[in-house]
N, C-alpha and C positions, 0 to 999 in steps of 0.2 A: 532837360528831362532825361535825355539819354545818359548823361553822366551820373545823375542821381541813381537811376536804376542799376547801372553797371557797378557803381560803388556799393550799393546794397548787396549785390550778389557776391562781389569779390570779398567783402568784409567777413563773409562766413568762414573763411579760412584764416587762421591766425599764424600759420607757418610763415617763416621768412621767405621773401621772394628769392627765386632761384638765380644763382650765379653760375652759368654754364662753364665759364673759364675756370673758376675755382674747382668745380666738380671734375673737369677734365684733368686738372693737375693733382687733385687730392685722391680721387677715386680711380680714374683711368679713362681713356677715350671711349667713345661710343663705337661699338663694332656693328651694331644692328639696331634699327628702331622700328617699332610698330606705331603708326600715326593714326589716331581715330579722331575725327572731328564732326561736329554738327554743321549742317548747311548754314549759309548766311541768312541775313534778314529776308523774310518772305511776306507775302500778303496773308490776310487771314484765311483760315481753312474754310470757314462758313460762318456767317453772322448769327448771333443769338436772336431769338424771336423778337425782342423789343429793341434790337440794335438800331440806333438812329443813323448809323453809318453803313447800312446794309445795301444801299443802292449799288448795283454792279458797276455803274458808271464811275463810282469812286475808286474802283479797283480794276482799271483797264487791262491789267496783266492777267486777270482771272484769279480764282481762289488758289491759295497755297503755292504761289509762284515766287521764284527768286527775284528780288528787286535789284535796282542798280546799286543800292547800298550794300546788298548782300554779295553782289559780284565783286564790289570793291573790297569788302571784308576779306574775301578769300584770295583775291589777287595779292593783297598786302601780306596776308598770312602765308601764302605760298612763297613769296619772296623771303620772308623771315625764316621759314623752314629751309629754304634753299641755302641761305647764308649760314644758318646754324649747323646744318648737316652737309655742308659742301664737301667735306672730306669723305663722305659716303657716296657721293654722286660722281659721275664722270668729270674729267677735267673741264674747267670753265662752266660747269653745270650744263654741259651738253646732254641732251636726252639720249639714253641708251636703254633699250628694253631689258637688258640683263641686269641693270642696276636696281630697278624697283618694279613693284607690281601695284596696281591701283584697282580697288574694287569699290563699287557704289551700290546702294539700293537702287531699284528700278523706278526712281521717282524723278521728275523733272528737276526739282530744286537741288537734289543731292548730286545728280549728274552734272548740272551746270556749276554747282559749287566746286566739284572736283575739277572741271575744266578750267574754271577761273583760278583755282589754287595752283594747278600745274602750269598755267601760263605765267604765274609769278615765280614759280619754282625753277622753270627752265626758260630764262630769257634768251632770245635769239642772239647768236654770234654772227659776225659777218660771213664766216665760212658756211653757216647753216642757212643763211637767208635764201629763200626761194621766191621772194616777191617783195612788195613794199610793206608788208605787215610784219610787226615784231611779235610773231607768234608761230608756234609749231605744234602740230597735233601730237597728242600723247594718248595711247589706248587706255580706255577705262572699261573694266570688266563688270558685268552685272548679270543677274538672273531674274526672271519674272518673280514678282513679290510672292505669289502663292507657293513658289518653290524655294524661297530664301530661308535657309536654316542657319544663317550666320549673322546677318545684320538686321534686316527687317523682321526676321523671325515670324513670318506669316505662314510658314508651313504648318499644317495642323499637327497638334500634339495633344492627344486625348488625356494623357497623364497630367500634363500641365494644366489643362482645363479643369481637371478634377481637383488638383492642388489649389488652384485659384478659387474655385467655388468653395472648397473647404475653408480656406482662409476668410473668405467673405462672410461665411456663416459663423466664424469664431467669435468668442467674447471679446478678444483683443480688438478686432476690426470694428465690431459693433460699438465698443467703447470709444474708439476714435471718432466715429460718426456722431456719437452722442455728445461728445465734447465740442463738436463743430456744428451742432444742431442750430444754434442761434444764427450763426453766420450763414449756414447753408439755406435756412429758410428765408433769410433776408435776400440772398442772391436769387433764390427761386422766385420770390415775390416780384422782384424788380427786373429780372432778366427774361422771365418766361420759361427758363429751363427747369427741368425737374431735379430736385435734390434727392437722389436715391443712393449715391455713392460719392467717392471723392472726385469723380470726373468733372463735376461742375466747377470746382475750384481751379483746376489746371486749365480747362477750356476757356473759362472767362478771363483768367489771369493772362493767358497768352493773347487772346483777342484784344483785350484792353491795352496791353503793352504795345502791340503792333499799331493799333489805332492812334495811340499817343505818340509813338515814334513817327507816324505819318502826319502829325499835327492836326488830327481830327479831334473835334470837341467830344469829350466823354460826357455822358449824362450825369446830372447832379448827384444821383444816388451813389455813384462810385466814389465820391470824394471821401467818404468816411471809411472805405474799406480797401481801396486800391492805391498803391500796391502793397502797403505794409501788412494788412491783415490777411491778405490772400496768398502771399508768397510761400509761407510755410505750409498751409494746407495743399497748395498746388504741388509743392515738393514731395509731400507725402504720397500723392497720387503717382509720382514718378517712382517712388520707392516700392509702392504696392506690388508692382509686377515681379519683383524679386525679393519679396518679404521673408519667406521661409527658406531654409536650406535647400529643400527640393525645388522650389520655384527658382532659386538662384541657379541651381544645376541645370535645369531645363531651359531657362530663358537666357541667362547670361553665360552659362558654362561653355557653349560652343565657341563663342568669340574668345574667351579666355584660353580655351584649349588651342585654338588656331594661333594666337599670338605666342603662347608658350612653345608650341611646336615649331614655329618659325625660328625662335631663338635657339632651341635645342638643335635643330638642323644646322643652324649657322655654326654653333660650337663644334659640331661633329663634321662639318664640311660636306653635308649631304643635301643641301638645297638643290632643287631642280636646276636653278641657275646659280652657279658657284659665285658669281659676282654680285648677287642680289644682297643689298644692304638695307633696303627700305621697303616697307609695305604700308600702303595708305588705304584707309577705310573711310569712305564718305557716307555719312548716315544722318541720324536724327537725334534729337534731345533724348528720346527714349533709349536709344542705343547707348549713348554716353552714360545715362543714369543707370541702365541695367548693368553695364560693365563695371562702373565704379562701385555700385552697391554689391555686386556679386563678389568682388575682391575685398569688400569691407571698408571702403574709404569714401563713400558717398556722403556729401554734406547735407542731404535732404532738401536741396533747393533746386529749382528748375535750371538746367544747363542753358547758358545764354547762347545766342546765335554765334556761330563760328567758334564756340568753345572747343578746346583741344586737349586730348589725352596723349601723352607720349610714354610709351613703354620701351625703355632703352635697355639694351644688353651692353654692358661695359666690361672691359678687360683690365683688371687691376695690375699694378706693378709686380705683384706676385704671380702673375699669369693665371689668375682665377677670374671666373665670370660671375658678375653680379647683375641683378635687375633693379632698375630704378623707375618709378612711376611719377610722372609730373602732370599737373592739371592746369591748363591756362583757362581760368574761370572767368573769362570776360570776352566781350566782342571787341574791345578797344585794341587796335593794332599795336599800341605801345604797352599793353599789359604784359606782365611777366608771369611765367608759370610758377606753380608752387609744387614742392616735392612732397609726396604722400608716402607714408610707410604702411604696408599692409599689416594687419594685426598679427603679432607674434614675431615680427622681424624688424630689422633696422631698415633705414631708407635705402641703403645699398645692400640688397638682400641676395645672398648667394643663390644661384639659380636652382641648385638642388633643394635648398630649403624653401624657396619660392614655390617650387613644384609640390613639395610635401605639404605645405600649408594650404595650398589651393586644391589639393587632390580631392577632397570631399565634394567640391562643387564642379568638378570636371567630369562630364559624362564619358563613360567608356564607349558606349554605343548608343548614341542619342535616339536613333530610330527605334531600337529595341526597347529602350526605356520609355519612350513616348507611347508606343502602340502595342508592344508585346504581341500576344496572339490575336488581339482584336483587329490588327491592321488589315487582315484579309477576310474578315467576317462580312460576307456580302449581305447578310440579313439586316444589319443596322448601320453599316459603316461604308456605304457606297462611295461617298465623297472621297474618303481616304484611298480607296482602291483606284478611283479615277485619277487622283493625283499621282499615285504610285506608277500607273501606266504612263501617264504624261511625262513624269520625270525620267523614266527610262527611255522614252522616245526622244526626249530633249537631249539626252546624253549621246554624244557621237558614237560611243562604242557599244551601244545597245544592239544586241543581235536579234534576229527574227525569232529564234528559239526562246530567248528570254522574254520577249514581249508576248509570245504565244503562251508561255507558262503563267504569266501574270493574268492574262485574260481567261484562261481555261480554269 
């Protein structure tokens, strides 16, 4: 069953599998890489109302937790990444804080996936061994989800909420739901969930997939719809968050901006750590989908566990810098990434052209675009002011005068 589902998802891309050695020879070596991945296999988030597998005893790890399979997914993936980008890492893949930075969402499964991945990326050498364990700690940075403006994107953005609401009221979205009405009503009748938007497809698809992977018996009513009839509607729900240009700019734009900034600083030699060659982002299927859809290369299917996006900065024989985007669209550790070309450019896209093409979806000042003058309106926007105060308190450089000004 695992192989069948993985094959279904991988087949959505018809590009040729990536040959890194050939790329290094033909395009030029990688000088910097942004790595974005989804966490490994997890338990279900929450059972649906009629779920025959909802007994918590069936899920001893708890809801939404990384499983042993998920740990293994990322350990193997980390080793693959370490081998692939060994030339960007310190000698013998010894950990050095100046070589890479790791950021995760503040969620158990993403933090644990990052830890597992890094354990595979940085195997212990005899010189580094501090005990009997073949493991060394690597720092992982995170921020509380309500303050996350980069990966989880849970920080409030009123302008985005308005854009999402506007899209949900649009004829385009209503027509999508209309075309899925028969399937949605069928799922509602049998699952006990309400069919009011695309969420039901994504939620049930994910839950049924995980239960199947754990060898639990699915109810008979799923036989006619899972996975084939549900996978595309589920993918549409992932695309929904970044459907319009404005939604792309406000939801996926910050991460695109961060990755582009990393590469631009590398070219100019102005990174805070001169030897930094790798940035790792450990996040969710929504993060992967938002990023890919924002840059125009999403395949409209749910990103698999441990799926991987590589945004590489390469230096050509002509001493020019180009950007290449690859997507490892499978949980299978032997799976090979596919190269994706952003609309309007070649697969090896000159960094200046890459920036120009993506400029419309990169926010200049995300906070200003999100909240504008409403941010400090205490009459109807108290939650946003509370978060603003908390955010400044959270930052180490917040002065007493700044906090006083926020409160007054």
